[in-house]
C-alpha positions in Angstrom: -87.2 67.5 24.4 -85.4 68.3 21.2 -88.5 67.6 19.1 -90.5 70.0 21.3 -87.9 72.8 20.8 -87.7 72.2 17.1 -91.5 72.4 16.8 -91.5 75.8 18.4 -88.3 77.3 16.8 -88.2 75.5 13.5 -91.8 74.7 12.6 -91.5 75.1 8.9 -88.5 72.8 8.4 -90.0 70.3 10.8 -93.3 70.3 8.9 -91.4 69.2 5.8 -90.0 66.3 7.8 -93.0 65.4 9.9 -93.4 61.9 8.5 -89.8 61.2 9.6 -90.1 62.9 13.0 -93.5 61.4 14.0 -92.2 57.8 14.4 -89.6 59.1 16.9 -92.3 60.8 18.9 -94.6 57.9 18.8 -91.9 55.6 20.0 -91.0 57.9 22.9 -94.6 57.9 23.9 -94.3 54.2 24.8 -90.8 54.3 26.3 -90.3 52.5 29.6 -88.9 55.6 31.3 -91.4 58.1 32.6 -89.2 61.1 31.9 -89.0 60.1 28.2 -92.8 59.6 28.0 -93.2 63.0 29.7 -90.9 64.7 27.2 -92.9 63.0 24.4 -96.1 64.3 25.9 -94.7 67.8 26.0 -93.4 67.5 22.4 -96.8 66.4 21.3 -98.3 69.5 22.8 -95.7 71.6 20.9 -96.4 69.7 17.7 -100.1 70.4 18.2 -99.5 74.1 18.7 -96.8 74.9 16.1 -97.3 72.3 13.4 -100.8 73.2 12.4 -102.5 72.2 10.1 -100.0 69.4 9.1 -100.2 67.5 12.4 -103.9 67.1 12.0 -103.4 64.8 9.1 -101.8 62.3 11.5 -104.5 62.2 14.2 -105.2 58.5 13.7 -101.6 57.7 14.6 -101.3 60.3 17.4 -104.5 60.1 19.3 -104.2 56.5 20.7 -100.8 57.4 22.2 -102.1 60.7 23.5 -105.0 59.1 25.3 -102.6 56.5 26.7 -100.4 59.2 28.2 -103.4 60.8 29.9 -103.8 57.5 31.8 -100.1 57.0 32.5 -99.1 55.6 35.9 -96.7 58.6 36.3 -98.6 61.8 37.3 -95.9 64.0 35.7 -96.6 62.3 32.4 -100.3 62.9 32.8 -99.7 66.5 33.5 -97.7 67.0 30.4 -100.3 65.1 28.4 -103.0 67.4 29.6 -101.0 70.3 28.3 -100.9 68.6 24.9 -104.6 68.0 25.0 -105.2 71.7 25.5 -103.0 72.5 22.6 -104.8 70.0 20.4 -108.2 71.4 21.4 -107.1 75.0 20.9 -105.6 74.1 17.5 -108.9 72.5 16.4 -111.0 75.4 17.5 -108.6 77.9 15.9 -108.5 75.9 12.6 -112.2 75.5 12.4 -113.1 79.1 13.4 -114.6 78.0 16.7 -112.6 80.0 19.2 -115.8 80.6 21.2 -116.1 76.9 21.8 -112.7 76.7 23.6 -112.4 77.8 27.1 -108.9 78.2 28.6 -108.5 76.9 32.1 
């Protein structure tokens, strides 16, 4: 949860340390505890929203874990992962000038 709050409140300093923070997030995405995976999914959504465009450079590392969270056995983790997917989609559309292609649900 701390990483999520940092992404929102301290985006610029976190962008400078993204290569150090990302392994922590990726590790939490595969934790045995559902609450930790859920917090990681939420943090990933915050990263996607507040750490643009820097986070896009790490999509090859992030996307396999993100898709795994969407299929998690814990429905609360799935819910938080969906929030993250919406953030990533919106970030892509905003970054590439395709706001018309993104529909908010």
